[in-house]
N, C-alpha and C positions, 0 to 999 in steps of 0.2 A: 637311223631314220632320217637324218639329214646328211647328204653326201656332198663332199667338196672335191672337185677335180680342176686343176689349173693346167691349161694347155696353151702354149705360146702367149703367155701373159694374160689370158682370159680365164677368170675363175667361174666355173659352172657350179652353182649351188642348187642342189636338187632336194626338194621335199619328197621323201621316199616312203610313204605309207599308202600306196595306191589302193589297197583293200579298204581303207578308211577315207578315201578321197583326200589323202594327205592331211587329215585333220590333225591339229597341233596338240601333242601331248606335252607334259611338263618337261620331259627330257629333250624334246625338240626345241623348246624355248632356250634351254641351257646350251644346246649344240649351236643354235643360230647365234647366240650371244658370243660364244667362243670363236665361231667362224668370223664374225665381224671384227673381233679383236685381232685375229690372225691376219686377215686381209689388210687391215689398216697398217700393219707393220711391213707389208710386202711392197718394197719400192720398185720392184720389177712389174708390178701389176698394172695392166692397161685398162681393164674393164671387168665388170661382173655381170653375169646373167643368172637371175633367180627363176627357177621353173619347178613345176610339179611333175612327178613321175606318173605316167598313165594319162587318163583322159581328163583329169581335173588339176587345177592349180592348187587349191586348198579350200576345204569346206568349213574352215574356222576352227574354233576350239573343240577338242574332244572332251566335252564336259564330263562324261562318265569316267573317263580315265583320270582326269585331273582331280575329280571329287573323291576318288578312292582314298586319297590321302589329303584331308582338309588342310593340313599345314602347307600344302603346295600353294593354296590360294594366298596365304601370308607371304610365301617366298616370291610369288609372282608380283605382288603389289607393294612389298616393303621397300623402303629406301632410307638411306642414312640421313639425308637432309630433304626437306619438303620440295625444293626445286630440282633435285636430282631426278634422273630418269630411273624408274624401276625396271624390272626384267621385261615385262610385256611392252613397255615403251621403248626400251633399247633395241628390241629385235625388229621394230618398225622404223624408228628414227635413226638407228645406227647406220643404215645404208646412206643416209644423207651426209654423214660425217666422213665417208670414204672419199678420198681425193681423186676418184676415177668415175667415169660414167657407169651407172647401174641400170640394167634393163630387167624388167619383169616380163617373162614370156608366159602369157596366160591362155590356157584352154579350159573350157568347161566351167565348173563352179569356182568362183573367187568370192568367198563369203566371209563375213565376220573378220576374224583375225587374219585370214588369208588376204582380204582386201586391204587391211591396214598395212600388211607387209608390202603388198604391191604398191601402195601409195608412197612407201618409203623409197621406192626406186625412182630414178630420174625420168625413165621412159617406160610406158606400158604398151607393149605390142601384143595384140590379142587376136584370137581366132573368132570367126563369126558366131560360133556357138557359145562364146563366153557369157557368163551371167554374174552379176554383181549385186551385193547387198551389204549394208552395215546392219548387223543382226542384234546388237545389244538391246535396243528398245523392245524387242519381242519378249525379252526376259525381265523387263522393268529396270534395265541398267542403262548407263550412258557409255559411249565409246571412250575407252581409256588407254588406247595404244598410241598416244601422241597424235591422233587424227586431228585434234583441234589445232595443232600447229601446221599440219600438212594440207588439209583441205582448203584453207583460205587462199593458198597460192595456186590452187588448181581449178576450183569452181566458185561461182558467185555465192554470196552469203545466204541467200534464200534457198539455193539448191543444196548447199552444205547442210543447212538446218533441216531441210526436208529429207535428205538421204539419211541423216542421223536419227530422225524421228520416225521414219517409215521403213520397217524392215522388209518391205516387198522387193523382190528381185527386179532388176532391170537388165535388158539385153545389151549386147555389145554396141548396137547402133545408137541406143538411147544414151549409153555411157559416153560414146564418142561425141554425141550432140552436146552433152553437158560439159565436155572437156575432161572427163574423168580418165579417159584413155588417150594415148598418143596416136595410135593407128590400128585399124582393123586390117588383118592380112589373112588370106587363105593359107599362107605358109609363114607363120610368125617366126619360125626358126630361121628361114632363109632371109626374111626381112631384117632380123637382128644381125645376121652375119654381114649383110650388105652395109648396114650402118656401122658395124665394127670396122669393116674394111675402110670406110670413109674416115673414121676417127683415127685410124692407125697412122694417117699422114700428118696428124696434128701433134705438136709438142705436148708431152704429158704434163709439163709444168703449166702450159697455157690452159689445158683442160681442167687442171686442179684449181687454178686461180679463177677461171670463169665459174666453175661450180660453186666455190666458196662465195664469190661475189653475189651471184644470183640467189643463193640460199639466203643470204643476209637481206637482199632486196625484197624477196617474196614471202618471207616468213617472219612473224612477230617474235618479240622476245620470249624465250621458251620457259624460263624457270617458273614463273607464276602459273602458266597454263599446265605445265606438267604436274604441279602440286594440286591444282584445282581438279584435274582429271582424276587423280587418285583419291582425293578427299571426297569428291562427289560420288565416286564409285563405292567407297567404304560406307558412306551415308546411305546410299541406295541398298547396299547389301544388308543393312540393318533395318530396312523399312518393311512394314507389313505389306505395303502395296507391291513390293518386289516379289514377295512370296506368292501373292495373288497372281502377278504377271507370269511367274514361272509355271504356276498351275494352268493358267489360261493358254500359255504357249504350247502346251501339249494338246494338240488339236483333237485328240480322241476323248477329252474330258469336257464336261460342261463348264462354260465360262462363269467365273464368279465376279460380282460387282466390286469395283475399287472403292476404297475408303476415301474420305476427303484428303486433299493434298496436304502434305506435311509443310513445315516451315522452310522456305527457301529464300 
């Protein structure tokens, strides 16, 4: 379901469930985590391109598939120490740890977990038909795939807060206006290949040093935020208002009123 092919030092990572708009199953999280570990050890690697098979990048979490085995939720969120990254955080944040440029090639839907993964890339080259949304608020949840670390280095505080709070889709031009994407291209694959050709003339050690340096400059200390993301998500999963939000998120059913806010 996730394919890896390395050609001339470029790793092509493809989300390959086109019949589901490449929605993320539990197994895909495991595969992405393993791929990141594999690429990190490859010293011949020069760059990575993440893409979706077919018309879409990724429609987010395949909720029905993951919920078939409730223990998968525990496996996605569990961690040995509070400040460590859990599985869902690693598959987004892990691209930042690779000492090479990482591109996300985005067409069509880039929603929920798909957007979190794209945010982990260094560059997002998107087609004009691309659409973006952080979806967790629709279900009464908060983003928990390390987005709290990544968004502050990409968009303003008020825009990050709005994107996380409002699960409505935005188009490629609005995303570019906010700084969420690097470039809109009628042929994003060709644009990425052009950029790869330019970077091929730069020392891989220089590229690694520059990436590490600017990751430190643009992103806050991670351990506390990674713990808070997970703790808040667990607290929300136990909330009665979350169950109401999940009911209301199914547009075919009548909306229920929320209860008074819990203690925060």
